[in-house]
A tleap script that builds the chain and sets N, CA, C and O, in Angstrom:
source leaprc.protein.ff14SB
mol = sequence {
  NMET PHE ILE ALA THR ARG THR LYS MET GLY
  ASN GLU ILE GLN ALA ASP THR GLN VAL ALA
  ILE ALA GLU LEU GLN ASN ARG GLN ASN SER
  GLY GLU THR THR ASP ASP ALA PHE MET THR
  VAL PHE GLU LYS GLU GLN PRO GLY GLN LEU
  ARG CYS TYR GLY ARG SER VAL THR THR SER
  SER LEU LYS LYS ASP GLU GLU THR ASN ARG
  LEU ARG GLN ASN HIE ALA ASN GLU ILE THR
  SER LEU LYS GLU GLU MET ASN GLU ILE ARG
  CGLU
}
set mol.1.N position { 12.831 -20.308 0.006 }
set mol.1.CA position { 12.500 -19.333 -1.012 }
set mol.1.C position { 13.496 -19.429 -2.169 }
set mol.1.O position { 13.105 -19.381 -3.336 }
set mol.2.N position { 14.776 -19.564 -1.845 }
set mol.2.CA position { 15.799 -19.660 -2.882 }
set mol.2.C position { 15.498 -20.822 -3.816 }
set mol.2.O position { 15.563 -20.678 -5.037 }
set mol.3.N position { 15.172 -21.959 -3.246 }
set mol.3.CA position { 14.916 -23.153 -4.055 }
set mol.3.C position { 13.672 -22.958 -4.914 }
set mol.3.O position { 13.670 -23.325 -6.089 }
set mol.4.N position { 12.626 -22.391 -4.348 }
set mol.4.CA position { 11.378 -22.193 -5.088 }
set mol.4.C position { 11.553 -21.239 -6.260 }
set mol.4.O position { 10.912 -21.410 -7.297 }
set mol.5.N position { 12.406 -20.245 -6.108 }
set mol.5.CA position { 12.591 -19.269 -7.186 }
set mol.5.C position { 13.599 -19.718 -8.223 }
set mol.5.O position { 13.718 -19.088 -9.274 }
set mol.6.N position { 14.325 -20.788 -7.959 }
set mol.6.CA position { 15.354 -21.235 -8.901 }
set mol.6.C position { 14.997 -22.507 -9.660 }
set mol.6.O position { 15.758 -22.935 -10.528 }
set mol.7.N position { 13.859 -23.117 -9.354 }
set mol.7.CA position { 13.470 -24.343 -10.045 }
set mol.7.C position { 12.162 -24.128 -10.791 }
set mol.7.O position { 11.257 -23.444 -10.314 }
set mol.8.N position { 12.086 -24.730 -11.974 }
set mol.8.CA position { 10.872 -24.650 -12.783 }
set mol.8.C position { 10.559 -26.044 -13.302 }
set mol.8.O position { 11.456 -26.853 -13.541 }
set mol.9.N position { 9.297 -26.302 -13.468 }
set mol.9.CA position { 8.875 -27.612 -13.952 }
set mol.9.C position { 9.375 -27.840 -15.372 }
set mol.9.O position { 9.094 -27.042 -16.266 }
set mol.10.N position { 10.117 -28.925 -15.582 }
set mol.10.CA position { 10.539 -29.309 -16.914 }
set mol.10.C position { 11.729 -28.555 -17.471 }
set mol.10.O position { 12.197 -28.886 -18.561 }
set mol.11.N position { 12.236 -27.556 -16.768 }
set mol.11.CA position { 13.378 -26.801 -17.262 }
set mol.11.C position { 14.643 -27.210 -16.530 }
set mol.11.O position { 14.620 -27.525 -15.340 }
set mol.12.N position { 15.739 -27.198 -17.257 }
set mol.12.CA position { 17.024 -27.540 -16.678 }
set mol.12.C position { 17.576 -26.322 -15.941 }
set mol.12.O position { 17.427 -25.192 -16.404 }
set mol.13.N position { 18.211 -26.553 -14.798 }
set mol.13.CA position { 18.813 -25.445 -14.074 }
set mol.13.C position { 20.326 -25.564 -14.128 }
set mol.13.O position { 20.861 -26.641 -14.393 }
set mol.14.N position { 21.012 -24.462 -13.878 }
set mol.14.CA position { 22.464 -24.423 -13.980 }
set mol.14.C position { 23.102 -25.332 -12.937 }
set mol.14.O position { 22.529 -25.594 -11.880 }
set mol.15.N position { 24.315 -25.810 -13.265 }
set mol.15.CA position { 25.004 -26.759 -12.394 }
set mol.15.C position { 25.321 -26.149 -11.032 }
set mol.15.O position { 25.142 -26.809 -10.009 }
set mol.16.N position { 25.787 -24.903 -11.001 }
set mol.16.CA position { 26.119 -24.291 -9.713 }
set mol.16.C position { 24.872 -24.085 -8.858 }
set mol.16.O position { 24.934 -24.154 -7.631 }
set mol.17.N position { 23.746 -23.832 -9.512 }
set mol.17.CA position { 22.488 -23.692 -8.782 }
set mol.17.C position { 22.056 -25.041 -8.218 }
set mol.17.O position { 21.556 -25.111 -7.096 }
set mol.18.N position { 22.245 -26.116 -8.988 }
set mol.18.CA position { 21.912 -27.458 -8.510 }
set mol.18.C position { 22.746 -27.816 -7.286 }
set mol.18.O position { 22.237 -28.399 -6.329 }
set mol.19.N position { 24.030 -27.464 -7.320 }
set mol.19.CA position { 24.912 -27.751 -6.186 }
set mol.19.C position { 24.453 -26.972 -4.955 }
set mol.19.O position { 24.400 -27.521 -3.854 }
set mol.20.N position { 24.122 -25.702 -5.139 }
set mol.20.CA position { 23.679 -24.870 -4.020 }
set mol.20.C position { 22.374 -25.405 -3.429 }
set mol.20.O position { 22.217 -25.450 -2.209 }
set mol.21.N position { 21.441 -25.809 -4.287 }
set mol.21.CA position { 20.164 -26.351 -3.814 }
set mol.21.C position { 20.385 -27.637 -3.028 }
set mol.21.O position { 19.789 -27.829 -1.969 }
set mol.22.N position { 21.239 -28.518 -3.543 }
set mol.22.CA position { 21.519 -29.776 -2.851 }
set mol.22.C position { 22.150 -29.511 -1.487 }
set mol.22.O position { 21.782 -30.144 -0.497 }
set mol.23.N position { 23.093 -28.581 -1.434 }
set mol.23.CA position { 23.743 -28.246 -0.167 }
set mol.23.C position { 22.743 -27.650 0.822 }
set mol.23.O position { 22.762 -27.992 2.004 }
set mol.24.N position { 21.873 -26.763 0.345 }
set mol.24.CA position { 20.845 -26.182 1.217 }
set mol.24.C position { 19.928 -27.267 1.785 }
set mol.24.O position { 19.642 -27.284 2.983 }
set mol.25.N position { 19.473 -28.166 0.920 }
set mol.25.CA position { 18.571 -29.227 1.368 }
set mol.25.C position { 19.255 -30.149 2.371 }
set mol.25.O position { 18.637 -30.559 3.354 }
set mol.26.N position { 20.530 -30.481 2.134 }
set mol.26.CA position { 21.262 -31.335 3.072 }
set mol.26.C position { 21.381 -30.674 4.440 }
set mol.26.O position { 21.189 -31.324 5.468 }
set mol.27.N position { 21.695 -29.390 4.448 }
set mol.27.CA position { 21.852 -28.674 5.719 }
set mol.27.C position { 20.514 -28.532 6.442 }
set mol.27.O position { 20.457 -28.647 7.667 }
set mol.28.N position { 19.447 -28.286 5.700 }
set mol.28.CA position { 18.131 -28.167 6.331 }
set mol.28.C position { 17.674 -29.515 6.880 }
set mol.28.O position { 17.067 -29.579 7.949 }
set mol.29.N position { 17.962 -30.592 6.150 }
set mol.29.CA position { 17.581 -31.931 6.610 }
set mol.29.C position { 18.374 -32.349 7.842 }
set mol.29.O position { 17.898 -33.155 8.642 }
set mol.30.N position { 19.590 -31.802 8.002 }
set mol.30.CA position { 20.407 -32.160 9.160 }
set mol.30.C position { 20.032 -31.359 10.402 }
set mol.30.O position { 20.622 -31.553 11.465 }
set mol.31.N position { 19.050 -30.454 10.277 }
set mol.31.CA position { 18.549 -29.759 11.449 }
set mol.31.C position { 18.885 -28.282 11.527 }
set mol.31.O position { 18.444 -27.608 12.458 }
set mol.32.N position { 19.649 -27.757 10.584 }
set mol.32.CA position { 19.954 -26.327 10.602 }
set mol.32.C position { 18.709 -25.533 10.216 }
set mol.32.O position { 17.869 -26.004 9.449 }
set mol.33.N position { 18.605 -24.339 10.752 }
set mol.33.CA position { 17.499 -23.480 10.353 }
set mol.33.C position { 17.722 -23.018 8.917 }
set mol.33.O position { 18.839 -23.086 8.403 }
set mol.34.N position { 16.672 -22.556 8.284 }
set mol.34.CA position { 16.761 -22.106 6.898 }
set mol.34.C position { 17.751 -20.964 6.759 }
set mol.34.O position { 18.554 -20.946 5.826 }
set mol.35.N position { 17.701 -20.013 7.678 }
set mol.35.CA position { 18.607 -18.865 7.612 }
set mol.35.C position { 20.056 -19.282 7.808 }
set mol.35.O position { 20.941 -18.816 7.091 }
set mol.36.N position { 20.303 -20.162 8.782 }
set mol.36.CA position { 21.672 -20.618 9.028 }
set mol.36.C position { 22.218 -21.381 7.827 }
set mol.36.O position { 23.374 -21.198 7.447 }
set mol.37.N position { 21.391 -22.235 7.230 }
set mol.37.CA position { 21.822 -22.996 6.060 }
set mol.37.C position { 22.152 -22.056 4.905 }
set mol.37.O position { 23.154 -22.246 4.215 }
set mol.38.N position { 21.325 -21.057 4.696 }
set mol.38.CA position { 21.555 -20.098 3.610 }
set mol.38.C position { 22.861 -19.349 3.824 }
set mol.38.O position { 23.653 -19.205 2.893 }
set mol.39.N position { 23.093 -18.871 5.044 }
set mol.39.CA position { 24.319 -18.128 5.342 }
set mol.39.C position { 25.553 -19.010 5.184 }
set mol.39.O position { 26.592 -18.532 4.730 }
set mol.40.N position { 25.460 -20.276 5.546 }
set mol.40.CA position { 26.594 -21.179 5.424 }
set mol.40.C position { 26.918 -21.461 3.962 }
set mol.40.O position { 28.087 -21.460 3.577 }
set mol.41.N position { 25.909 -21.698 3.156 }
set mol.41.CA position { 26.129 -22.033 1.748 }
set mol.41.C position { 26.611 -20.823 0.953 }
set mol.41.O position { 27.507 -20.948 0.118 }
set mol.42.N position { 26.035 -19.672 1.202 }
set mol.42.CA position { 26.340 -18.506 0.374 }
set mol.42.C position { 27.287 -17.514 1.030 }
set mol.42.O position { 27.569 -16.462 0.456 }
set mol.43.N position { 27.775 -17.823 2.202 }
set mol.43.CA position { 28.725 -16.980 2.921 }
set mol.43.C position { 28.122 -15.623 3.250 }
set mol.43.O position { 26.925 -15.399 3.068 }
set mol.44.N position { 28.961 -14.730 3.734 }
set mol.44.CA position { 28.495 -13.425 4.200 }
set mol.44.C position { 28.140 -12.523 3.029 }
set mol.44.O position { 28.760 -12.589 1.968 }
set mol.45.N position { 27.126 -11.673 3.235 }
set mol.45.CA position { 26.728 -10.719 2.201 }
set mol.45.C position { 27.777 -9.632 2.051 }
set mol.45.O position { 28.506 -9.318 2.992 }
set mol.46.N position { 27.844 -9.065 0.861 }
set mol.46.CA position { 28.724 -7.931 0.619 }
set mol.46.C position { 28.167 -6.719 1.355 }
set mol.46.O position { 26.950 -6.563 1.457 }
set mol.47.N position { 29.037 -5.864 1.866 }
set mol.47.CA position { 28.545 -4.678 2.583 }
set mol.47.C position { 27.649 -3.814 1.699 }
set mol.47.O position { 28.011 -3.473 0.573 }
set mol.48.N position { 26.488 -3.469 2.220 }
set mol.48.CA position { 25.576 -2.587 1.505 }
set mol.48.C position { 24.706 -3.261 0.468 }
set mol.48.O position { 23.871 -2.590 -0.138 }
set mol.49.N position { 24.859 -4.553 0.233 }
set mol.49.CA position { 24.050 -5.250 -0.765 }
set mol.49.C position { 23.175 -6.295 -0.086 }
set mol.49.O position { 23.519 -6.822 0.972 }
set mol.50.N position { 22.041 -6.584 -0.712 }
set mol.50.CA position { 21.112 -7.577 -0.185 }
set mol.50.C position { 20.881 -8.660 -1.221 }
set mol.50.O position { 20.783 -8.380 -2.416 }
set mol.51.N position { 20.797 -9.880 -0.764 }
set mol.51.CA position { 20.551 -10.991 -1.679 }
set mol.51.C position { 19.067 -11.168 -1.922 }
set mol.51.O position { 18.237 -10.844 -1.072 }
set mol.52.N position { 18.745 -11.688 -3.099 }
set mol.52.CA position { 17.385 -12.085 -3.471 }
set mol.52.C position { 16.406 -10.913 -3.565 }
set mol.52.O position { 15.195 -11.133 -3.560 }
set mol.53.N position { 16.891 -9.695 -3.649 }
set mol.53.CA position { 16.025 -8.534 -3.832 }
set mol.53.C position { 16.116 -7.987 -5.246 }
set mol.53.O position { 15.334 -7.106 -5.603 }
set mol.54.N position { 17.032 -8.473 -6.055 }
set mol.54.CA position { 17.223 -7.946 -7.396 }
set mol.54.C position { 18.451 -7.056 -7.454 }
set mol.54.O position { 19.175 -6.892 -6.472 }
set mol.55.N position { 18.666 -6.486 -8.629 }
set mol.55.CA position { 19.858 -5.658 -8.834 }
set mol.55.C position { 19.734 -4.311 -8.140 }
set mol.55.O position { 18.650 -3.736 -8.052 }
set mol.56.N position { 20.834 -3.835 -7.663 }
set mol.56.CA position { 21.021 -2.496 -7.093 }
set mol.56.C position { 20.094 -2.161 -5.930 }
set mol.56.O position { 19.774 -0.992 -5.717 }
set mol.57.N position { 19.662 -3.156 -5.181 }
set mol.57.CA position { 18.868 -2.904 -3.980 }
set mol.57.C position { 19.817 -2.951 -2.786 }
set mol.57.O position { 20.544 -3.925 -2.595 }
set mol.58.N position { 19.800 -1.894 -1.993 }
set mol.58.CA position { 20.652 -1.810 -0.814 }
set mol.58.C position { 19.784 -1.577 0.417 }
set mol.58.O position { 18.591 -1.291 0.312 }
set mol.59.N position { 20.403 -1.705 1.577 }
set mol.59.CA position { 19.654 -1.465 2.808 }
set mol.59.C position { 19.173 -0.024 2.877 }
set mol.59.O position { 18.068 0.242 3.351 }
set mol.60.N position { 19.998 0.907 2.406 }
set mol.60.CA position { 19.580 2.314 2.454 }
set mol.60.C position { 18.421 2.587 1.497 }
set mol.60.O position { 17.552 3.401 1.807 }
set mol.61.N position { 18.393 1.921 0.338 }
set mol.61.CA position { 17.269 2.136 -0.582 }
set mol.61.C position { 15.981 1.557 -0.004 }
set mol.61.O position { 14.907 2.122 -0.208 }
set mol.62.N position { 16.073 0.439 0.714 }
set mol.62.CA position { 14.884 -0.121 1.364 }
set mol.62.C position { 14.385 0.800 2.471 }
set mol.62.O position { 13.179 0.993 2.623 }
set mol.63.N position { 15.310 1.370 3.246 }
set mol.63.CA position { 14.914 2.300 4.302 }
set mol.63.C position { 14.286 3.551 3.713 }
set mol.63.O position { 13.312 4.077 4.252 }
set mol.64.N position { 14.850 4.031 2.593 }
set mol.64.CA position { 14.309 5.223 1.947 }
set mol.64.C position { 12.893 4.948 1.451 }
set mol.64.O position { 12.005 5.783 1.624 }
set mol.65.N position { 12.676 3.796 0.842 }
set mol.65.CA position { 11.341 3.431 0.364 }
set mol.65.C position { 10.355 3.327 1.527 }
set mol.65.O position { 9.205 3.752 1.415 }
set mol.66.N position { 10.809 2.766 2.627 }
set mol.66.CA position { 9.956 2.637 3.811 }
set mol.66.C position { 9.571 4.019 4.340 }
set mol.66.O position { 8.414 4.251 4.691 }
set mol.67.N position { 10.535 4.932 4.397 }
set mol.67.CA position { 10.272 6.293 4.866 }
set mol.67.C position { 9.314 7.010 3.924 }
set mol.67.O position { 8.409 7.711 4.376 }
set mol.68.N position { 9.506 6.842 2.621 }
set mol.68.CA position { 8.626 7.468 1.635 }
set mol.68.C position { 7.193 6.970 1.796 }
set mol.68.O position { 6.251 7.762 1.770 }
set mol.69.N position { 7.031 5.677 1.959 }
set mol.69.CA position { 5.687 5.107 2.145 }
set mol.69.C position { 5.038 5.609 3.427 }
set mol.69.O position { 3.835 5.869 3.457 }
set mol.70.N position { 5.832 5.745 4.488 }
set mol.70.CA position { 5.304 6.255 5.751 }
set mol.70.C position { 4.827 7.698 5.586 }
set mol.70.O position { 3.754 8.057 6.070 }
set mol.71.N position { 5.625 8.527 4.903 }
set mol.71.CA position { 5.235 9.920 4.676 }
set mol.71.C position { 3.980 10.022 3.814 }
set mol.71.O position { 3.110 10.851 4.080 }
set mol.72.N position { 3.884 9.187 2.788 }
set mol.72.CA position { 2.689 9.182 1.936 }
set mol.72.C position { 1.450 8.837 2.748 }
set mol.72.O position { 0.398 9.454 2.581 }
set mol.73.N position { 1.577 7.854 3.625 }
set mol.73.CA position { 0.446 7.453 4.456 }
set mol.73.C position { 0.051 8.582 5.401 }
set mol.73.O position { -1.135 8.850 5.592 }
set mol.74.N position { 1.043 9.243 5.993 }
set mol.74.CA position { 0.749 10.372 6.887 }
set mol.74.C position { 0.035 11.486 6.141 }
set mol.74.O position { -0.919 12.068 6.658 }
set mol.75.N position { 0.486 11.788 4.934 }
set mol.75.CA position { -0.154 12.841 4.137 }
set mol.75.C position { -1.581 12.448 3.751 }
set mol.75.O position { -2.486 13.281 3.786 }
set mol.76.N position { -1.779 11.200 3.389 }
set mol.76.CA position { -3.123 10.737 3.033 }
set mol.76.C position { -4.060 10.843 4.238 }
set mol.76.O position { -5.215 11.245 4.094 }
set mol.77.N position { -3.565 10.486 5.415 }
set mol.77.CA position { -4.382 10.598 6.629 }
set mol.77.C position { -4.715 12.052 6.928 }
set mol.77.O position { -5.839 12.368 7.317 }
set mol.78.N position { -3.747 12.930 6.746 }
set mol.78.CA position { -3.973 14.352 7.004 }
set mol.78.C position { -4.998 14.933 6.028 }
set mol.78.O position { -5.867 15.709 6.426 }
set mol.79.N position { -4.898 14.562 4.771 }
set mol.79.CA position { -5.856 15.039 3.764 }
set mol.79.C position { -7.261 14.559 4.102 }
set mol.79.O position { -8.225 15.318 3.999 }
set mol.80.N position { -7.374 13.301 4.506 }
set mol.80.CA position { -8.678 12.749 4.875 }
set mol.80.C position { -9.281 13.510 6.050 }
set mol.80.O position { -10.464 13.849 6.039 }
set mol.81.N position { -8.464 13.774 7.061 }
set mol.81.CA position { -8.991 14.490 8.229 }
set mol.81.C position { -9.371 15.924 7.873 }
set mol.81.O position { -10.361 16.439 8.391 }
set mol.82.N position { -8.608 16.577 7.001 }
set mol.82.CA position { -8.949 17.940 6.584 }
set mol.82.C position { -10.237 17.967 5.764 }
set mol.82.O position { -11.039 18.891 5.906 }
set mol.83.N position { -10.440 16.979 4.920 }
set mol.83.CA position { -11.685 16.895 4.152 }
set mol.83.C position { -12.877 16.699 5.078 }
set mol.83.O position { -13.937 17.286 4.863 }
set mol.84.N position { -12.707 15.879 6.101 }
set mol.84.CA position { -13.785 15.659 7.066 }
set mol.84.C position { -14.117 16.955 7.803 }
set mol.84.O position { -15.285 17.268 8.032 }
set mol.85.N position { -13.079 17.703 8.171 }
set mol.85.CA position { -13.302 18.987 8.846 }
set mol.85.C position { -14.046 19.957 7.929 }
set mol.85.O position { -14.953 20.660 8.376 }
set mol.86.N position { -13.671 19.999 6.662 }
set mol.86.CA position { -14.349 20.875 5.706 }
set mol.86.C position { -15.814 20.496 5.568 }
set mol.86.O position { -16.679 21.371 5.516 }
set mol.87.N position { -16.100 19.203 5.508 }
set mol.87.CA position { -17.490 18.742 5.403 }
set mol.87.C position { -18.289 19.116 6.644 }
set mol.87.O position { -19.461 19.478 6.535 }
set mol.88.N position { -17.674 19.036 7.820 }
set mol.88.CA position { -18.360 19.417 9.057 }
set mol.88.C position { -18.658 20.908 9.071 }
set mol.88.O position { -19.725 21.327 9.521 }
set mol.89.N position { -17.725 21.704 8.583 }
set mol.89.CA position { -17.914 23.156 8.559 }
set mol.89.C position { -19.032 23.531 7.594 }
set mol.89.O position { -19.824 24.425 7.888 }
set mol.90.N position { -19.107 22.870 6.461 }
set mol.90.CA position { -20.135 23.144 5.457 }
set mol.90.C position { -21.528 22.816 5.968 }
set mol.90.O position { -22.499 23.470 5.589 }
set mol.91.N position { -21.630 21.826 6.811 }
set mol.91.CA position { -22.947 21.390 7.305 }
set mol.91.C position { -23.376 22.252 8.395 }
set mol.91.O position { -24.457 22.055 8.949 }
savepdb mol mol.pdb
quit
């Protein structure tokens, strides 16, 4: 994924990115898994930050978004069931 998002047809890429891509490809070709190669090349993540998600994305913000989506789905299901009950009562 890192390589696909950092290369474009006909455009030049930065030297440090070229080095990282070459190192990733060498490690993957030598038999390392993609995740292991990525961790070796880019070292350990900073506490509370996630790579390749964009700026200011943290594990807690992802969990919060997941919880929000779950609550929205629960509310939508509840509204649907209440509407069905109302329709049954009307009939």
